[in-house]
DRENNU-579388 format. One record per residue: residue number from 1; residue in one letter; z, y, x of N, C-alpha, C, O, CB in turn. Coordinates in nm, 2 decimals. Glycine has a CB too. Example, Ala and Ser with C-alpha at 12.3 -4.5 7.8 and 13.67 -1.06 7.14 Angstrom:
<recs>
    i  aa    n_c3    n_c2    n_c1   ca_c3   ca_c2   ca_c1    c_c3    c_c2    c_c1    o_c3    o_c2    o_c1   cb_c3   cb_c2   cb_c1
    1   A    0.78   -0.57    1.32    0.78   -0.45    1.23    0.78   -0.33    1.32    0.85   -0.33    1.42    0.90   -0.45    1.13
    2   S    0.71   -0.22    1.28    0.71   -0.11    1.37    0.79    0.00    1.29    0.80    0.11    1.34    0.57   -0.06    1.41
</recs>
This chain:
<recs>
    i  aa    n_c3    n_c2    n_c1   ca_c3   ca_c2   ca_c1    c_c3    c_c2    c_c1    o_c3    o_c2    o_c1   cb_c3   cb_c2   cb_c1
    1   D   10.28    3.80   -6.23   10.18    3.87   -6.15   10.09    3.96   -6.23   10.06    4.07   -6.19   10.10    3.76   -6.08
    2   F   10.05    3.91   -6.35    9.96    3.99   -6.43   10.03    4.13   -6.47    9.96    4.23   -6.46    9.92    3.92   -6.56
    3   V   10.15    4.12   -6.52   10.22    4.25   -6.56   10.24    4.34   -6.44   10.22    4.46   -6.46   10.36    4.21   -6.62
    4   K   10.27    4.29   -6.33   10.28    4.37   -6.21   10.15    4.43   -6.17   10.15    4.55   -6.14   10.34    4.28   -6.09
    5   W   10.04    4.36   -6.17    9.91    4.41   -6.14    9.88    4.53   -6.23    9.83    4.63   -6.19    9.80    4.30   -6.15
    6   R    9.90    4.51   -6.36    9.86    4.61   -6.46    9.95    4.74   -6.44    9.90    4.85   -6.45    9.89    4.56   -6.61
    7   R   10.07    4.72   -6.40   10.16    4.83   -6.38   10.11    4.91   -6.25   10.11    5.03   -6.25   10.31    4.78   -6.35
    8   E   10.08    4.83   -6.15   10.03    4.90   -6.02    9.90    4.98   -6.05    9.88    5.08   -5.99   10.01    4.79   -5.91
    9   C    9.81    4.92   -6.14    9.69    5.00   -6.17    9.72    5.13   -6.24    9.65    5.23   -6.21    9.60    4.91   -6.27
   10   S    9.83    5.14   -6.32    9.86    5.26   -6.38    9.92    5.36   -6.28    9.91    5.48   -6.30    9.96    5.24   -6.50
   11   Y    9.99    5.31   -6.17   10.04    5.40   -6.07    9.93    5.45   -5.98    9.93    5.57   -5.94   10.14    5.32   -5.98
   12   K    9.83    5.37   -5.95    9.73    5.41   -5.86    9.59    5.36   -5.91    9.53    5.27   -5.86    9.75    5.35   -5.71
   13   P    9.54    5.43   -6.01    9.41    5.39   -6.07    9.30    5.38   -5.97    9.21    5.29   -5.99    9.37    5.49   -6.18
   14   R    9.29    5.46   -5.87    9.18    5.45   -5.77    9.18    5.32   -5.69    9.08    5.27   -5.65    9.19    5.57   -5.67
   15   L    9.30    5.26   -5.68    9.31    5.14   -5.60    9.31    5.01   -5.69    9.33    4.90   -5.63    9.44    5.14   -5.52
   16   C    9.29    5.03   -5.82    9.30    4.91   -5.91    9.19    4.82   -5.88    9.07    4.85   -5.89    9.30    4.96   -6.05
   17   D    9.22    4.69   -5.85    9.12    4.59   -5.83    9.11    4.50   -5.96    9.18    4.41   -5.98    9.16    4.50   -5.71
   18   A    9.01    4.54   -6.05    9.00    4.47   -6.18    8.96    4.33   -6.16    8.99    4.25   -6.25    8.89    4.54   -6.26
   19   G    8.90    4.29   -6.05    8.86    4.15   -6.03    8.97    4.06   -6.00    8.96    3.94   -5.99    8.76    4.15   -5.91
   20   K    9.09    4.12   -5.98    9.21    4.03   -5.95    9.26    3.96   -6.07    9.30    3.84   -6.06    9.32    4.12   -5.89
   21   F    9.24    4.02   -6.19    9.29    3.95   -6.31    9.20    3.95   -6.43    9.23    3.91   -6.54    9.42    4.01   -6.35
   22   T    9.08    4.01   -6.41    8.97    4.00   -6.51    8.85    3.93   -6.46    8.84    3.91   -6.34    8.94    4.15   -6.56
   23   I    8.76    3.90   -6.55    8.63    3.84   -6.50    8.53    3.96   -6.50    8.49    4.01   -6.61    8.58    3.72   -6.60
   24   L    8.49    4.00   -6.38    8.40    4.11   -6.37    8.27    4.08   -6.44    8.22    3.97   -6.44    8.38    4.14   -6.22
   25   G    8.22    4.19   -6.50    8.10    4.18   -6.58    8.12    4.15   -6.73    8.02    4.17   -6.80    8.02    4.07   -6.52
   26   T    8.24    4.11   -6.77    8.27    4.10   -6.91    8.28    4.24   -6.97    8.32    4.33   -6.90    8.39    4.01   -6.94
   27   Q    8.26    4.25   -7.10    8.28    4.38   -7.17    8.42    4.43   -7.15    8.44    4.55   -7.12    8.25    4.36   -7.32
   28   F    8.52    4.34   -7.16    8.66    4.39   -7.14    8.68    4.44   -7.00    8.74    4.55   -6.98    8.76    4.27   -7.16
   29   S    8.63    4.37   -6.89    8.64    4.42   -6.76    8.57    4.55   -6.74    8.63    4.64   -6.67    8.59    4.31   -6.66
   30   N    8.45    4.56   -6.79    8.38    4.69   -6.78    8.45    4.80   -6.84    8.46    4.91   -6.79    8.24    4.67   -6.84
   31   D    8.51    4.78   -6.96    8.59    4.88   -7.03    8.71    4.92   -6.95    8.75    5.04   -6.94    8.63    4.84   -7.17
   32   F    8.78    4.82   -6.89    8.90    4.85   -6.82    8.87    4.93   -6.69    8.94    5.02   -6.65    8.97    4.71   -6.78
   33   V    8.76    4.89   -6.62    8.72    4.96   -6.50    8.68    5.10   -6.54    8.72    5.20   -6.46    8.59    4.89   -6.43
   34   A    8.61    5.12   -6.65    8.58    5.26   -6.69    8.70    5.34   -6.72    8.71    5.46   -6.68    8.49    5.26   -6.81
   35   M    8.80    5.28   -6.78    8.93    5.35   -6.81    9.00    5.39   -6.68    9.04    5.51   -6.66    9.02    5.27   -6.89
   36   M    9.01    5.30   -6.58    9.07    5.33   -6.45    8.99    5.44   -6.38    9.05    5.52   -6.31    9.08    5.20   -6.37
   37   R    8.86    5.43   -6.39    8.77    5.53   -6.32    8.80    5.67   -6.38    8.81    5.77   -6.31    8.62    5.49   -6.34
   38   D    8.81    5.68   -6.52    8.84    5.80   -6.59    8.98    5.85   -6.55    9.00    5.97   -6.52    8.83    5.79   -6.74
   39   Y    9.08    5.76   -6.54    9.21    5.80   -6.50    9.21    5.86   -6.36    9.27    5.97   -6.33    9.31    5.68   -6.50
   40   A    9.14    5.79   -6.26    9.13    5.84   -6.13    9.06    5.98   -6.12    9.10    6.07   -6.05    9.06    5.74   -6.04
   41   K    8.95    5.99   -6.19    8.87    6.11   -6.19    8.95    6.23   -6.24    8.94    6.34   -6.19    8.74    6.10   -6.27
   42   N    9.03    6.21   -6.34    9.11    6.31   -6.41    9.25    6.32   -6.36    9.34    6.39   -6.41    9.11    6.29   -6.56
   43   N    9.28    6.24   -6.25    9.42    6.24   -6.19    9.53    6.21   -6.29    9.63    6.28   -6.30    9.44    6.38   -6.13
   44   I    9.50    6.10   -6.37    9.60    6.05   -6.47    9.67    5.93   -6.41    9.60    5.84   -6.36    9.53    6.02   -6.61
   45   Y    9.80    5.93   -6.41    9.87    5.82   -6.35   10.01    5.81   -6.41   10.06    5.90   -6.47    9.88    5.84   -6.19
   46   A   10.07    5.70   -6.38   10.22    5.68   -6.42   10.30    5.68   -6.29   10.25    5.67   -6.18   10.24    5.54   -6.49
   47   R   10.43    5.70   -6.31   10.52    5.70   -6.19   10.62    5.59   -6.21   10.67    5.57   -6.32   10.59    5.84   -6.18
   48   P   10.65    5.52   -6.10   10.76    5.42   -6.11   10.89    5.48   -6.16   10.93    5.59   -6.12   10.78    5.36   -5.97
   49   G   10.95    5.41   -6.26   11.08    5.45   -6.31   11.07    5.54   -6.43   11.17    5.57   -6.50   11.15    5.52   -6.21
   50   D   10.94    5.59   -6.47   10.93    5.67   -6.59   10.87    5.59   -6.70   10.75    5.60   -6.73   10.83    5.80   -6.55
   51   G   10.95    5.51   -6.76   10.92    5.43   -6.87   10.87    5.29   -6.82   10.86    5.26   -6.70   10.80    5.49   -6.95
   52   E   10.85    5.20   -6.92   10.81    5.07   -6.88   10.72    5.01   -7.00   10.73    5.06   -7.11   10.93    4.98   -6.85
   53   R   10.65    4.91   -6.96   10.57    4.83   -7.06   10.62    4.69   -7.07   10.61    4.61   -6.98   10.41    4.83   -7.03
   54   K   10.69    4.66   -7.18   10.75    4.53   -7.20   10.65    4.45   -7.29   10.60    4.49   -7.39   10.89    4.54   -7.26
   55   I   10.63    4.32   -7.24   10.55    4.23   -7.32   10.63    4.11   -7.36   10.70    4.05   -7.28   10.43    4.19   -7.23
   56   F   10.63    4.09   -7.49   10.70    3.98   -7.55   10.60    3.88   -7.60   10.52    3.91   -7.70   10.79    4.02   -7.67
   57   V   10.59    3.76   -7.55   10.50    3.65   -7.59   10.56    3.58   -7.71   10.67    3.53   -7.70   10.47    3.55   -7.47
   58   E   10.48    3.57   -7.81   10.52    3.49   -7.93   10.46    3.35   -7.94   10.53    3.26   -7.96   10.48    3.57   -8.06
   59   T   10.33    3.34   -7.92   10.26    3.21   -7.92   10.15    3.21   -7.82   10.09    3.31   -7.78   10.21    3.18   -8.06
   60   I   10.11    3.09   -7.77   10.00    3.07   -7.69    9.92    2.95   -7.75    9.97    2.85   -7.77   10.04    3.04   -7.54
   61   T    9.79    2.98   -7.77    9.70    2.87   -7.82    9.60    2.85   -7.72    9.52    2.94   -7.68    9.64    2.92   -7.96
   62   K    9.58    2.72   -7.67    9.49    2.68   -7.57    9.37    2.61   -7.63    9.38    2.53   -7.72    9.56    2.60   -7.46
   63   D    9.25    2.64   -7.57    9.13    2.56   -7.60    9.09    2.50   -7.47    9.02    2.57   -7.39    9.02    2.65   -7.67
   64   E    9.12    2.38   -7.45    9.10    2.31   -7.32    8.95    2.29   -7.30    8.90    2.29   -7.18    9.17    2.18   -7.31
   65   T    8.87    2.28   -7.40    8.72    2.26   -7.39    8.66    2.39   -7.33    8.58    2.38   -7.24    8.66    2.22   -7.52
   66   A    8.70    2.50   -7.39    8.64    2.63   -7.35    8.72    2.69   -7.23    8.68    2.79   -7.17    8.64    2.73   -7.46
   67   M    8.83    2.63   -7.19    8.92    2.67   -7.08    8.97    2.82   -7.11    8.97    2.90   -7.02    8.84    2.67   -6.95
   68   T    9.01    2.84   -7.24    9.06    2.97   -7.27    9.20    2.95   -7.34    9.23    2.84   -7.38    8.96    3.04   -7.37
   69   A    9.27    3.06   -7.35    9.40    3.07   -7.41    9.41    3.20   -7.48    9.36    3.30   -7.43    9.52    3.04   -7.31
   70   I    9.47    3.20   -7.60    9.49    3.33   -7.67    9.64    3.34   -7.68    9.72    3.26   -7.73    9.43    3.33   -7.81
   71   V    9.69    3.45   -7.62    9.83    3.48   -7.62    9.86    3.59   -7.73    9.80    3.70   -7.72    9.88    3.53   -7.48
   72   H    9.95    3.56   -7.82    9.99    3.65   -7.92   10.12    3.71   -7.89   10.21    3.63   -7.85    9.99    3.59   -8.07
   73   G   10.14    3.84   -7.90   10.27    3.89   -7.87   10.28    4.04   -7.91   10.20    4.09   -7.99   10.29    3.88   -7.72
   74   C   10.38    4.10   -7.85   10.42    4.24   -7.89   10.43    4.32   -7.76   10.49    4.27   -7.66   10.54    4.25   -7.97
   75   V   10.38    4.44   -7.76   10.40    4.53   -7.64   10.48    4.65   -7.69   10.46    4.71   -7.79   10.26    4.58   -7.59
   76   Y   10.58    4.68   -7.61   10.66    4.80   -7.63   10.64    4.89   -7.50   10.68    4.85   -7.39   10.82    4.77   -7.65
   77   D   10.58    5.01   -7.52   10.54    5.09   -7.41   10.60    5.22   -7.41   10.58    5.30   -7.50   10.38    5.10   -7.41
   78   T   10.68    5.25   -7.31   10.75    5.38   -7.30   10.70    5.45   -7.17   10.76    5.55   -7.13   10.90    5.37   -7.29
   79   V   10.59    5.40   -7.11   10.54    5.46   -6.98   10.49    5.60   -7.01   10.42    5.63   -7.11   10.42    5.37   -6.93
   80   V   10.53    5.69   -6.92   10.49    5.83   -6.92   10.37    5.85   -6.83   10.37    5.81   -6.72   10.60    5.93   -6.88
   81   L   10.26    5.90   -6.89   10.14    5.93   -6.81   10.14    6.08   -6.77   10.17    6.16   -6.85   10.01    5.89   -6.88
   82   Y   10.10    6.10   -6.64   10.09    6.24   -6.59    9.95    6.27   -6.56    9.87    6.19   -6.53   10.18    6.25   -6.46
   83   M    9.92    6.40   -6.56    9.79    6.45   -6.52    9.82    6.58   -6.44    9.88    6.68   -6.48    9.70    6.49   -6.65
   84   D    9.78    6.57   -6.31    9.80    6.68   -6.22    9.95    6.72   -6.21    9.98    6.84   -6.20    9.71    6.79   -6.25
   85   G   10.04    6.63   -6.23   10.18    6.65   -6.21   10.25    6.69   -6.34   10.37    6.69   -6.35   10.20    6.76   -6.12
   86   G   10.18    6.73   -6.45   10.23    6.76   -6.58   10.23    6.64   -6.67   10.14    6.55   -6.65   10.16    6.88   -6.64
   87   I   10.31    6.64   -6.77   10.31    6.52   -6.87   10.18    6.53   -6.95   10.14    6.63   -7.01   10.43    6.53   -6.96
   88   Y   10.11    6.42   -6.95    9.98    6.40   -7.02   10.01    6.32   -7.15    9.95    6.36   -7.26    9.88    6.33   -6.94
   89   D   10.09    6.22   -7.15   10.12    6.14   -7.26   10.25    6.07   -7.25   10.27    5.99   -7.16   10.01    6.03   -7.28
   90   D   10.35    6.11   -7.33   10.48    6.05   -7.33   10.52    5.98   -7.46   10.64    5.97   -7.49   10.58    6.15   -7.29
   91   K   10.42    5.95   -7.54   10.45    5.88   -7.67   10.50    5.74   -7.64   10.45    5.67   -7.56   10.32    5.87   -7.75
   92   V   10.60    5.70   -7.72   10.65    5.57   -7.72   10.56    5.49   -7.82   10.55    5.54   -7.94   10.81    5.56   -7.76
   93   A   10.51    5.38   -7.78   10.42    5.30   -7.87   10.46    5.15   -7.87   10.51    5.10   -7.77   10.27    5.32   -7.83
   94   S   10.43    5.09   -7.98   10.45    4.94   -7.98   10.33    4.88   -8.06   10.28    4.95   -8.15   10.58    4.89   -8.04
   95   S   10.29    4.76   -8.02   10.17    4.70   -8.09   10.19    4.55   -8.09   10.24    4.49   -8.00   10.04    4.74   -8.02
   96   L   10.14    4.50   -8.20   10.12    4.35   -8.21    9.98    4.33   -8.16    9.88    4.38   -8.21   10.14    4.30   -8.36
   97   S    9.97    4.24   -8.06    9.84    4.23   -7.99    9.81    4.08   -7.96    9.90    4.00   -7.97    9.85    4.31   -7.86
   98   S    9.69    4.06   -7.92    9.65    3.93   -7.86    9.56    3.95   -7.74    9.48    4.04   -7.73    9.58    3.84   -7.97
   99   W    9.58    3.86   -7.64    9.51    3.87   -7.52    9.43    3.74   -7.51    9.49    3.63   -7.52    9.60    3.89   -7.40
  100   T    9.31    3.74   -7.48    9.23    3.62   -7.45    9.22    3.61   -7.30    9.18    3.70   -7.23    9.09    3.63   -7.52
  101   M    9.25    3.49   -7.25    9.25    3.46   -7.11    9.15    3.34   -7.09    9.13    3.26   -7.18    9.39    3.42   -7.06
  102   Q    9.09    3.34   -6.97    9.00    3.23   -6.94    9.03    3.18   -6.80    9.06    3.26   -6.71    8.85    3.28   -6.94
  103   W    9.03    3.05   -6.79    9.06    2.99   -6.66    8.94    3.00   -6.57    8.83    2.95   -6.61    9.11    2.84   -6.68
  104   Q    8.95    3.06   -6.45    8.84    3.07   -6.36    8.90    3.08   -6.22    8.99    3.15   -6.19    8.76    3.19   -6.39
  105   D    8.84    3.00   -6.13    8.88    3.00   -5.99    9.03    2.98   -5.96    9.09    3.04   -5.88    8.84    3.14   -5.92
  106   G    9.08    2.89   -6.04    9.22    2.85   -6.02    9.33    2.94   -6.08    9.45    2.93   -6.05    9.25    2.84   -5.88
  107   S    9.29    3.04   -6.17    9.38    3.13   -6.23    9.33    3.18   -6.36    9.21    3.17   -6.39    9.42    3.25   -6.14
  108   W    9.43    3.22   -6.45    9.39    3.28   -6.58    9.35    3.42   -6.56    9.41    3.50   -6.49    9.51    3.27   -6.67
  109   R    9.23    3.45   -6.62    9.18    3.59   -6.61    9.17    3.65   -6.75    9.14    3.58   -6.85    9.04    3.59   -6.55
  110   W    9.20    3.78   -6.76    9.20    3.85   -6.89    9.06    3.88   -6.93    8.98    3.95   -6.85    9.28    3.98   -6.87
  111   I    9.01    3.84   -7.05    8.87    3.87   -7.09    8.86    3.94   -7.22    8.76    3.99   -7.25    8.80    3.74   -7.10
  112   N    8.98    3.96   -7.29    8.97    4.04   -7.41    9.11    4.08   -7.45    9.21    4.01   -7.42    8.91    3.96   -7.53
  113   Y    9.12    4.19   -7.53    9.25    4.24   -7.57    9.23    4.30   -7.71    9.13    4.37   -7.73    9.31    4.35   -7.48
  114   Q    9.31    4.26   -7.80    9.29    4.31   -7.94    9.43    4.36   -7.99    9.53    4.29   -7.98    9.24    4.20   -8.03
  115   I    9.43    4.48   -8.05    9.55    4.54   -8.11    9.54    4.51   -8.26    9.44    4.56   -8.32    9.57    4.69   -8.07
  116   H    9.64    4.44   -8.32    9.64    4.41   -8.46    9.71    4.52   -8.54    9.67    4.55   -8.65    9.70    4.28   -8.48
  117   K    9.81    4.58   -8.48    9.89    4.68   -8.54    9.96    4.77   -8.44   10.01    4.71   -8.34   10.00    4.63   -8.65
  118   K    9.95    4.90   -8.45   10.01    4.99   -8.35   10.08    5.10   -8.42   10.03    5.16   -8.52    9.90    5.04   -8.25
  119   V   10.21    5.13   -8.37   10.28    5.24   -8.43   10.34    5.32   -8.31   10.35    5.27   -8.20   10.40    5.18   -8.52
  120   Y   10.37    5.44   -8.34   10.43    5.53   -8.24   10.57    5.56   -8.28   10.61    5.58   -8.40   10.35    5.66   -8.22
  121   F   10.66    5.58   -8.18   10.80    5.62   -8.19   10.88    5.52   -8.28   10.97    5.55   -8.35   10.81    5.75   -8.26
  122   D   10.84    5.39   -8.27   10.91    5.28   -8.34   10.88    5.16   -8.25   10.79    5.15   -8.17   10.86    5.26   -8.49
  123   N   10.96    5.05   -8.27   10.95    4.93   -8.19   10.92    4.81   -8.29   11.01    4.76   -8.35   11.08    4.91   -8.11
  124   L   10.80    4.77   -8.29   10.76    4.66   -8.37   10.82    4.53   -8.31   10.83    4.43   -8.38   10.61    4.65   -8.38
  125   C   10.85    4.53   -8.18   10.89    4.41   -8.11   11.04    4.37   -8.15   11.08    4.26   -8.12   10.89    4.43   -7.96
  126   D   11.11    4.46   -8.22   11.25    4.43   -8.26   11.25    4.35   -8.39   11.36    4.29   -8.42   11.32    4.56   -8.28
  127   S   11.14    4.35   -8.46   11.15    4.29   -8.60   11.11    4.14   -8.59   11.11    4.07   -8.69   11.06    4.36   -8.69
</recs>
């Protein structure tokens, strides 16, 4: 569900409901909302079928006391972003990343994202 939600946000930034998978009011949520607002304002979007964002989970560490989990993994991103119908960004990127999730209201919510290493035109996820 999370990956689908994030993909749909890139297709239609104006309709992105950040409260569906983030905790509103957190720095991460505020930054994500600002990015989607900028995308919508500048007519930046992705199109279905023009690239994909693959996420490979390597480890998950849970802290049951804090009701959080840190997911370590790799992202391989070939999504093409458009601006007013022309190509805005078609770089292939991959990154070693971690996502911090918090359990709230019966589901895991995204509260932080950290990129540890990012490269362009190569796939870190293959190694």
